[in-house]
C-alpha positions as CSV (number, residue, x, y, z in Angstrom):
1,M,0.0,-0.1,0.1
2,P,1.6,3.0,-0.9
3,V,2.8,5.9,1.7
4,T,1.9,9.6,1.8
5,T,5.4,11.6,2.2
6,L,5.4,15.3,2.8
7,Q,8.5,16.4,0.8
8,L,10.8,19.5,2.3
9,E,13.7,21.5,0.4
10,D,16.1,24.2,0.9
11,R,18.5,26.0,-0.7
12,L,21.0,22.9,0.1
13,T,19.4,20.2,1.1
14,H,15.8,17.7,0.4
15,L,14.1,16.1,3.1
16,T,11.1,13.9,3.1
17,L,8.4,12.7,5.9
18,A,6.4,10.0,6.5
19,P,3.8,11.6,8.7
20,G,1.5,8.4,8.9
21,I,4.6,6.5,10.1
22,G,5.4,7.7,13.4
23,G,5.9,10.9,12.3
24,S,9.4,10.1,10.7
25,I,12.3,11.5,9.1
26,V,12.4,9.1,6.1
27,N,15.8,10.8,4.5
28,W,17.6,14.2,4.5
29,T,20.0,14.2,1.7
30,V,22.6,16.9,0.0
31,K,20.0,18.5,-3.0
32,A,23.6,18.3,-5.9
33,S,24.5,14.8,-4.7
34,G,21.8,13.5,-3.2
35,Q,24.6,12.4,-0.4
36,P,22.2,11.2,2.6
37,L,22.8,12.9,6.0
38,L,20.5,10.4,7.8
39,R,20.8,6.3,7.4
40,H,19.5,5.9,3.6
41,S,16.1,4.4,3.8
42,D,14.9,2.4,0.7
43,Q,11.5,1.5,-1.2
44,A,11.7,-1.4,0.8
45,A,12.4,0.3,4.5
46,L,9.7,2.9,3.4
47,L,6.9,-0.1,3.2
48,A,7.7,-2.2,6.3
49,G,6.1,0.4,7.7
50,T,8.3,1.0,11.1
51,P,10.3,4.1,11.9
52,R,13.2,1.8,12.7
53,R,13.9,1.4,9.4
54,L,14.0,4.7,8.4
55,G,16.0,7.8,9.2
56,C,14.3,10.0,12.3
57,Y,11.4,9.5,14.8
58,P,10.4,11.3,17.9
59,L,10.2,9.5,21.3
60,A,7.1,10.6,23.6
61,P,6.1,10.8,26.4
62,W,8.9,9.2,27.4
63,S,12.8,7.5,25.7
64,N,14.3,4.2,26.4
65,R,13.0,1.4,28.1
66,I,11.0,1.2,31.4
67,A,11.6,-1.7,33.7
68,K,9.3,-3.6,35.8
69,G,6.6,-3.0,33.8
70,G,5.3,-0.1,34.7
71,F,6.1,3.1,37.0
72,D,4.4,5.3,40.0
73,T,2.2,8.5,39.4
74,P,0.8,10.7,41.5
75,H,-2.7,8.4,41.5
76,G,-0.9,4.5,41.5
77,W,0.7,2.5,39.4
78,L,1.1,2.9,35.1
79,A,1.1,-0.8,34.0
80,L,2.9,-1.4,30.2
81,E,3.6,-4.0,28.1
82,A,6.0,-4.5,25.6
83,N,5.9,-2.3,22.6
84,A,8.6,-3.8,20.4
85,D,9.8,-7.0,19.2
86,N,13.2,-7.0,19.8
87,S,13.1,-5.9,23.2
88,P,10.6,-7.4,26.5
89,L,10.4,-4.1,27.7
90,P,8.5,-1.1,26.8
91,I,10.4,1.2,24.6
92,H,10.3,4.5,23.7
93,G,6.9,5.5,25.0
94,S,4.1,5.0,22.2
95,A,4.3,8.7,19.8
96,W,6.4,6.5,17.3
97,Q,3.8,3.6,16.6
98,Q,0.9,6.4,15.7
99,A,0.1,8.0,12.5
100,W,0.0,11.8,13.3
101,Q,-1.9,14.3,11.3
102,V,-0.2,17.0,9.0
103,V,-1.4,20.7,10.3
104,E,0.4,22.8,8.1
105,H,2.7,22.6,5.6
106,S,4.7,24.7,2.9
107,A,8.2,24.3,1.0
108,H,10.5,24.3,3.6
109,E,8.8,23.3,6.7
110,A,6.1,21.0,8.6
111,L,3.6,21.2,11.7
112,L,2.6,16.9,12.7
113,R,0.2,16.9,15.4
114,L,-0.5,13.5,17.2
115,D,-3.6,13.1,20.0
116,S,-2.7,10.0,21.6
117,Q,-4.7,7.8,24.3
118,V,-2.0,5.7,25.1
119,P,-0.7,5.2,28.1
120,F,-2.4,8.6,28.8
121,A,-4.0,11.5,26.9
122,Y,-1.3,13.9,25.7
123,Q,-0.9,16.0,22.5
124,A,2.6,15.7,21.1
125,E,3.6,18.2,18.5
126,Q,6.4,18.5,15.8
127,R,7.5,21.2,13.7
128,V,10.0,20.5,10.7
129,H,12.3,23.3,9.2
130,L,15.1,23.5,6.8
131,H,16.5,26.4,5.8
132,D,20.2,27.3,4.4
133,G,21.0,23.7,4.6
134,R,19.6,23.4,8.7
135,L,17.4,20.9,10.1
136,H,15.5,22.1,12.7
137,I,13.4,19.9,15.1
138,Q,11.0,21.4,17.5
139,L,9.6,19.0,20.0
140,R,6.5,19.3,21.8
141,V,4.4,17.6,24.8
142,T,1.2,18.6,26.3
143,H,-0.4,16.6,29.0
144,K,-4.2,15.9,28.4
145,A,-5.4,13.6,31.4
146,E,-7.0,15.1,34.5
147,S,-4.2,13.3,36.6
148,A,-1.2,13.9,36.5
149,N,1.9,12.0,34.4
150,W,5.4,12.2,34.2
151,H,6.9,13.0,30.3
152,G,10.4,12.6,28.9
153,L,11.3,13.4,25.3
154,G,13.9,12.8,22.5
155,L,14.8,12.0,19.2
156,H,15.8,9.1,17.5
157,P,18.2,9.6,14.9
158,Y,20.4,7.1,12.6
159,F,23.2,8.7,11.2
160,P,25.5,7.0,8.4
161,R,28.2,5.4,9.9
162,T,32.1,4.6,8.3
163,P,35.7,3.3,9.3
164,H,36.0,7.0,8.6
165,T,33.3,9.0,11.3
166,R,34.7,11.2,13.8
167,L,31.9,12.4,16.4
168,Q,32.4,15.1,19.4
169,A,30.0,15.6,22.3
170,H,31.1,16.9,25.4
171,A,29.4,14.7,28.8
172,E,30.6,15.0,31.9
173,A,29.7,11.5,32.5
174,V,28.3,8.0,31.6
175,W,25.8,5.5,32.9
176,H,26.8,2.0,32.5
177,C,24.3,-0.6,31.7
178,D,23.0,-4.4,32.2
179,D,22.3,-7.5,30.5
180,D,19.0,-5.4,30.1
181,R,20.9,-2.5,28.4
182,L,19.1,-0.9,32.0
183,P,21.7,1.4,34.1
184,T,23.2,0.2,36.9
185,H,25.5,2.8,37.6
186,L,27.1,6.6,37.2
187,S,30.4,6.9,35.9
188,E,33.2,9.7,35.0
189,L,34.3,8.9,31.2
190,P,36.2,5.8,30.2
191,E,38.9,6.3,27.8
192,H,36.6,4.6,25.4
193,W,33.8,6.6,26.0
194,D,35.7,10.1,26.1
195,L,34.0,12.6,23.5
196,R,35.0,15.7,24.4
197,Q,37.6,15.8,21.3
198,T,36.5,14.5,17.9
199,R,37.1,10.7,18.0
200,A,36.6,8.1,15.8
201,L,33.3,5.9,17.1
202,P,34.2,3.9,20.3
203,D,35.0,0.1,18.6
204,V,33.0,-1.3,21.8
205,A,29.9,-2.2,21.6
206,T,27.8,0.7,23.4
207,D,24.2,2.1,24.1
208,N,24.6,4.2,26.7
209,A,23.5,7.2,28.2
210,F,25.0,10.1,28.6
211,S,24.4,13.0,31.2
212,G,25.8,16.9,32.0
213,W,26.1,17.6,27.6
214,D,26.2,21.2,27.3
215,G,23.4,20.6,24.1
216,R,26.5,21.2,21.5
217,A,28.2,17.9,18.9
218,S,29.5,17.8,15.6
219,I,29.5,15.1,13.1
220,V,32.5,15.1,10.8
221,Q,32.1,12.4,7.6
222,A,35.5,13.4,5.9
223,D,35.3,10.5,3.2
224,A,31.5,11.9,2.1
225,G,32.8,15.7,2.4
226,Y,30.8,17.0,5.1
227,R,30.3,17.9,8.6
228,L,26.9,18.6,10.5
229,D,26.9,20.8,13.6
230,I,24.2,19.7,16.8
231,E,23.0,22.7,18.6
232,A,19.8,21.1,21.3
233,S,18.0,22.8,24.2
234,G,15.4,21.1,27.0
235,C,17.7,18.0,27.3
236,D,20.8,17.7,29.2
237,F,21.7,14.2,27.8
238,Y,22.3,12.6,24.2
239,L,22.1,8.6,24.0
240,L,24.8,6.9,22.3
241,F,24.1,3.7,20.5
242,C,26.9,2.3,18.2
243,P,26.4,-1.7,16.9
244,K,29.1,-3.7,16.4
245,D,29.2,-4.0,12.8
246,M,26.2,-2.0,11.4
247,A,26.7,1.1,8.8
248,F,25.2,3.5,11.2
249,F,25.1,4.9,13.8
250,C,22.6,7.0,16.8
251,F,22.4,10.0,18.6
252,E,20.3,10.7,20.5
253,P,19.0,13.7,22.3
254,V,17.1,13.4,25.3
255,S,15.5,15.2,28.3
256,H,16.2,11.4,30.4
257,P,18.5,9.2,31.0
258,V,17.2,5.1,30.1
259,N,14.8,4.1,32.8
260,A,14.5,7.4,35.1
261,H,11.5,6.1,35.7
262,H,13.2,4.1,38.0
263,L,16.1,5.8,39.2
264,P,16.7,7.7,43.0
265,G,15.0,11.5,42.1
266,R,13.3,10.4,38.5
267,P,16.6,12.5,36.1
268,G,15.4,14.7,33.4
269,L,11.9,13.5,33.4
270,E,8.8,16.1,34.1
271,L,6.0,16.0,36.4
272,L,3.1,17.5,34.5
273,H,-0.7,18.2,35.3
274,K,-2.8,19.5,32.6
275,D,-2.1,21.4,29.9
276,Q,0.6,21.7,31.3
277,S,3.6,21.2,28.5
278,L,7.4,19.7,28.0
279,Q,9.5,20.9,24.4
280,L,12.4,19.7,23.2
281,D,14.6,21.7,20.3
282,F,17.4,19.8,18.2
283,S,19.4,21.7,15.1
284,L,21.6,20.2,12.6
285,R,23.4,22.2,10.2
286,Y,25.1,20.7,7.5
287,S,28.0,22.4,5.9
288,A,30.3,21.2,2.8
289,L,34.6,20.6,4.0
290,T,36.7,22.8,1.6
């Protein structure tokens, strides 16, 4: 069945959205060369109908895994079920598994909206804007249930990975994980995860949250002749996912660490009452290397 897509473009880049597949970005490419700036999604990936085959998708009303089958709220226990075939735990909220509606669309900008009742009532909006090679995503969630609940946000972009890919991202500490990829403790950065200076991606399997992020990062793809400069707000954490022997990696801006609902103090989560909102902003600026 054909998938409805939206096209955006600016002077330098072209972007394809699939609102009906979790409000996802399918591809973002350089117009002059066709160079993918996010992991390339072919027609088979698009027809698979899952954001996990595409370029980027929104995470709301939380990101990543939640343990113990749910979490405490001010009005009692909220039970959750696993929602992905490759995870025994509920993961990434519910916005990525629902169709979003197109509210506005122009040549360089789109506003998408989701009115969700799962796992509680909330409204999510995603504004995607292109200008002179800069992709800006504004993700906003508004609580709509009568009873307050915990919220978090994130974005899940996939980037091309080659032996020449370099990354720089400041952080103060990293969460170590157990075999279920749930956080166990926070520590200073070991050498292989110290990305404060531009360097190659870690050569160890990595699926970890980093805290104390200053909201800036850069990805250098020397063999492809470009760099992406990142700026973000509303997220003091990033999650780095570098699966071994795969041609992609994920650098995810998130407002809270993995399983924050069960960590002391619920770091990064916000308790929202009806009509209160939470927002995350994320921009990627493309520039050609000289």
